BADOZA-621187 format. One record per atom (N, C-alpha, C, CB): residue number from 1; residue in three letters; atom name; y negated, z negated, x negated. Coordinates in pm, whole numbers, plus 50000, padded with zeros to 5 digits. Atoms other than C-alpha are relative to their C-alpha. Glycine has a CB too. Example, Ala and Ser with C-alpha at 12.3 -4.5 7.8 and 13.67 -1.06 7.14 Angstrom:
<atoms>
    k    r   a      v      w      u
    1  ala   N  50119  50000  49911
    1  ala  CA  50450  49220  48770
    1  ala   C  49880  50000  49910
    1  ala  CB  49997  49875  50099
    2  ser   N  50119  50006  50082
    2  ser  CA  50106  49286  48633
    2  ser   C  49891  49927  50077
    2  ser  CB  49954  50142  49959
</atoms>
This chain:
<atoms>
    k    r   a      v      w      u
    1  met   N  50117  50000  49916
    1  met  CA  50000  50000  50000
    1  met   C  49875  50000  49910
    1  met  CB  50001  49878  50096
    2  lys   N  50123  49989  50077
    2  lys  CA  49661  50102  49862
    2  lys   C  49896  49901  50050
    2  lys  CB  49945  50143  50007
    3  arg   N  50109  50091  49962
    3  arg  CA  49385  49843  49854
    3  arg   C  49874  50078  50023
    3  arg  CB  49977  49891  49892
    4  arg   N  50129  49937  49973
    4  arg  CA  49060  49952  50009
    4  arg   C  49894  49931  49916
    4  arg  CB  49965  49993  50150
    5  lys   N  50111  50054  50076
    5  lys  CA  48758  49909  49793
    5  lys   C  49891  49961  50097
    5  lys  CB  49948  50103  49895
    6  ser   N  50105  50042  49908
    6  ser  CA  48494  49705  49970
    6  ser   C  49869  50066  49963
    6  ser  CB  49986  49846  50000
    7  lys   N  50130  49938  50023
    7  lys  CA  48153  49859  50012
    7  lys   C  49903  49896  49947
    7  lys  CB  49944  50065  50129
    8  ala   N  50103  50090  50054
    8  ala  CA  47870  49708  49813
    8  ala   C  49897  49972  50109
    8  ala  CB  49932  50061  49874
    9  ile   N  50105  50036  49905
    9  ile  CA  47610  49523  50016
    9  ile   C  49871  50070  49955
    9  ile  CB  49980  49844  50008
   10  pro   N  50125  49931  50037
   10  pro  CA  47288  49729  50025
   10  pro   C  49897  49903  49940
   10  pro  CB  49940  50069  50123
   11  arg   N  50100  50081  50072
   11  arg  CA  47014  49598  49792
   11  arg   C  49896  49939  50094
   11  arg  CB  49930  50084  49894
   12  glu   N  50103  50049  49908
   12  glu  CA  46767  49563  50081
   12  glu   C  50048  49875  50073
   12  glu  CB  49963  50109  50103
   13  ile   N  49944  50116  49930
   13  ile  CA  46999  49320  50260
   13  ile   C  50009  49881  49906
   13  ile  CB  50140  50034  50058
   14  ile   N  49993  50108  50099
   14  ile  CA  47058  49116  49943
   14  ile   C  49862  49943  49975
   14  ile  CB  50063  50051  49868
   15  arg   N  50138  50046  50023
   15  arg  CA  46683  49100  49876
   15  arg   C  49952  49914  50117
   15  arg  CB  49905  50121  49980
   16  gln   N  50043  50073  49881
   16  gln  CA  46619  48986  50234
   16  gln   C  50068  49863  50006
   16  gln  CB  50033  50080  50128
   17  gln   N  49927  50127  49997
   17  gln  CA  46889  48716  50211
   17  gln   C  49945  49903  49896
   17  gln  CB  50149  50024  49975
   18  ile   N  50055  50086  50106
   18  ile  CA  46754  48581  49881
   18  ile   C  49862  49949  50043
   18  ile  CB  49991  50076  49865
   19  tyr   N  50134  50036  49953
   19  tyr  CA  46402  48582  50025
   19  tyr   C  50008  49890  50106
   19  tyr  CB  49927  50124  50056
   20  glu   N  49985  50097  49892
   20  glu  CA  46516  48390  50334
   20  glu   C  50057  49866  49951
   20  glu  CB  50091  50056  50109
   21  ile   N  49941  50124  50053
   21  ile  CA  46727  48136  50140
   21  ile   C  49892  49911  49938
   21  ile  CB  50108  50033  49895
   22  phe   N  50107  50075  50066
   22  phe  CA  46415  48034  49946
   22  phe   C  49871  49998  50082
   22  phe  CB  49971  50060  49863
   23  ser   N  50113  50004  49907
   23  ser  CA  46182  48062  50248
   23  ser   C  49877  50072  49947
   23  ser  CB  49964  49856  50032
   24  gly   N  50112  49919  50047
   24  gly  CA  45970  48325  50076
   24  gly   C  49921  49938  49886
   24  gly  CB  49908  50028  50112
   25  his   N  50069  50068  50110
   25  his  CA  45887  48110  49772
   25  his   C  50071  50028  49867
   25  his  CB  49993  49849  50026
   26  cys   N  49946  49985  50136
   26  cys  CA  45935  48153  49397
   26  cys   C  50088  49879  49970
   26  cys  CB  49884  50015  49895
   27  ala   N  49906  50109  50033
   27  ala  CA  46234  47948  49281
   27  ala   C  49951  49915  49883
   27  ala  CB  50137  50057  49968
   28  tyr   N  50045  50070  50120
   28  tyr  CA  46044  47843  48968
   28  tyr   C  49870  49923  50019
   28  tyr  CB  49982  50100  49888
   29  cys   N  50128  50069  49985
   29  cys  CA  45684  47761  49060
   29  cys   C  49970  49959  50144
   29  cys  CB  49888  50089  49949
   30  gly   N  50017  50037  49860
   30  gly  CA  45716  47734  49439
   30  gly   C  49893  50080  50074
   30  gly  CB  49967  49857  50008
   31  lys   N  50105  49919  49939
   31  lys  CA  45440  47988  49506
   31  lys   C  50059  50088  50111
   31  lys  CB  49930  50088  49894
   32  glu   N  49957  49910  49893
   32  glu  CA  45468  48178  49834
   32  glu   C  49987  50143  49951
   32  glu  CB  49915  49977  50130
   33  ile   N  50000  49862  50047
   33  ile  CA  45558  48539  49761
   33  ile   C  50034  50096  50114
   33  ile  CB  50100  50018  49884
   34  asn   N  49970  49894  49906
   34  asn  CA  45576  48864  49954
   34  asn   C  50130  50066  49955
   34  asn  CB  49883  50103  50011
   35  ile   N  49872  49941  50037
   35  ile  CA  45921  49024  49964
   35  ile   C  49984  50129  49920
   35  ile  CB  50083  50028  50124
   36  thr   N  50020  49874  50073
   36  thr  CA  45779  49353  49835
   36  thr   C  49959  49975  49855
   36  thr  CB  49895  50085  50069
   37  glu   N  50042  50034  50135
   37  glu  CA  45643  49177  49525
   37  glu   C  50101  49911  49928
   37  glu  CB  49864  49930  50004
   38  met   N  49900  50093  50055
   38  met  CA  45946  48952  49470
   38  met   C  50081  50066  49889
   38  met  CB  50092  49951  50112
   39  gln   N  49910  49961  50108
   39  gln  CA  46135  48983  49143
   39  gln   C  50128  49919  50019
   39  gln  CB  49935  49975  49857
   40  ile   N  49875  50074  49989
   40  ile  CA  46500  48878  49125
   40  ile   C  50051  49966  49861
   40  ile  CB  50107  50081  50079
   41  asp   N  49954  50050  50129
   41  asp  CA  46631  48668  48839
   41  asp   C  50144  49951  50015
   41  asp  CB  49907  49886  49946
   42  tyr   N  49866  50057  50004
   42  tyr  CA  46987  48574  48745
   42  tyr   C  49991  49857  49948
   42  tyr  CB  50095  50086  49911
   43  val   N  49990  50136  50051
   43  val  CA  47062  48205  48702
   43  val   C  50072  50007  49865
   43  val  CB  50075  49905  50100
   44  lys   N  49924  49977  50123
   44  lys  CA  47322  48307  48442
   44  lys   C  50022  50152  49991
   44  lys  CB  50138  49920  50000
   45  thr   N  49992  49855  50010
   45  thr  CA  47299  48665  48318
   45  thr   C  50144  50050  49995
   45  thr  CB  49926  50047  49876
   46  ile   N  49868  49938  49991
   46  ile  CA  47592  48898  48370
   46  ile   C  50067  50011  49863
   46  ile  CB  49989  50139  50064
   47  his   N  49939  49978  50132
   47  his  CA  47642  48969  47999
   47  his   C  50049  49872  49932
   47  his  CB  49900  50068  49911
   48  ile   N  49944  50123  50055
   48  ile  CA  47710  48600  47929
   48  ile   C  50093  49930  50100
   48  ile  CB  49887  49904  49958
   49  gly   N  49900  50053  49908
   49  gly  CA  47951  48556  48218
   49  gly   C  49954  49965  50139
   49  gly  CB  50058  49883  49942
   50  gly   N  50049  50026  49865
   50  gly  CA  47729  48519  48523
   50  gly   C  50060  50097  50100
   50  gly  CB  49848  50008  50004
   51  lys   N  49942  49915  49896
   51  lys  CA  47856  48658  48850
   51  lys   C  49893  50085  50067
   51  lys  CB  50072  49914  50105
   52  asp   N  50089  49913  49923
   52  asp  CA  47701  48949  49035
   52  asp   C  50019  49960  50147
   52  asp  CB  50032  50154  49975
   53  asp   N  49979  50063  49871
   53  asp  CA  47683  48731  49344
   53  asp   C  49868  49938  50046
   53  asp  CB  50113  49894  49993
   54  ile   N  50126  50052  49946
   54  ile  CA  47403  48611  49573
   54  ile   C  49971  49857  49954
   54  ile  CB  50004  50005  50151
   55  thr   N  50023  50138  50046
   55  thr  CA  47454  48252  49451
   55  thr   C  49946  49997  49858
   55  thr  CB  50130  49920  50007
   56  asn   N  50049  49993  50138
   56  asn  CA  47353  48368  49102
   56  asn   C  49860  50062  49992
   56  asn  CB  50097  50081  49914
   57  tyr   N  50133  49938  49996
   57  tyr  CA  47019  48520  49212
   57  tyr   C  49894  49898  50039
   57  tyr  CB  49999  50118  50098
   58  arg   N  50114  50083  49964
   58  arg  CA  46679  48352  49234
   58  arg   C  49877  50091  50016
   58  arg  CB  49973  49888  49894
   59  pro   N  50123  49922  49985
   59  pro  CA  46352  48496  49369
   59  pro   C  49894  49944  49907
   59  pro  CB  49951  49997  50147
   60  met   N  50110  50047  50085
   60  met  CA  46053  48480  49139
   60  met   C  49877  50086  50022
   60  met  CB  50041  50001  49852
   61  cys   N  50126  49928  49991
   61  cys  CA  45689  48575  49148
   61  cys   C  49980  50080  49871
   61  cys  CB  49880  49901  50025
   62  arg   N  50025  49917  50118
   62  arg  CA  45549  48829  48902
   62  arg   C  49955  49917  49880
   62  arg  CB  49894  50106  50032
   63  gln   N  50047  50082  50109
   63  gln  CA  45380  48559  48696
   63  gln   C  50116  49928  49930
   63  gln  CB  49897  49899  50051
   64  cys   N  49883  50066  50059
   64  cys  CA  45703  48364  48643
   64  cys   C  50091  50100  49930
   64  cys  CB  50079  49924  50107
   65  ser   N  49921  49894  50062
   65  ser  CA  45884  48689  48568
   65  ser   C  49941  50037  49865
   65  ser  CB  50007  50124  50092
   66  phe   N  50068  49969  50127
   66  phe  CA  45626  48765  48300
   66  phe   C  50029  49892  49896
   66  phe  CB  49847  50014  50022
   67  trp   N  49979  50109  50095
   67  trp  CA  45663  48421  48140
   67  trp   C  50146  49991  49957
   67  trp  CB  49956  49867  50062
   68  gln   N  49856  50001  50036
   68  gln  CA  46045  48448  48148
   68  gln   C  50032  50107  49896
   68  gln  CB  50087  50021  50126
   69  ser   N  49972  49889  50092
   69  ser  CA  46027  48775  47955
   69  ser   C  49944  49980  49860
   69  ser  CB  49945  50128  50057
   70  leu   N  50059  50023  50132
   70  leu  CA  45831  48629  47663
   70  leu   C  50098  49936  49905
   70  leu  CB  49877  49913  50012
</atoms>
């Protein structure tokens, strides 16, 4: 019996879920953010063993994203 490959959840739905889980606020500074400006951060990056799963994502504002990249 062949296993069916599950379809990936569309990015728009994942973004909306992350936004709702954090009530539209940056996970780092708490600033209210607009979903169109929201950046998504991994708690633990994929290349060091983090999962590509909604529990591993955090919403962040552009300012926190900038400071994380330094």
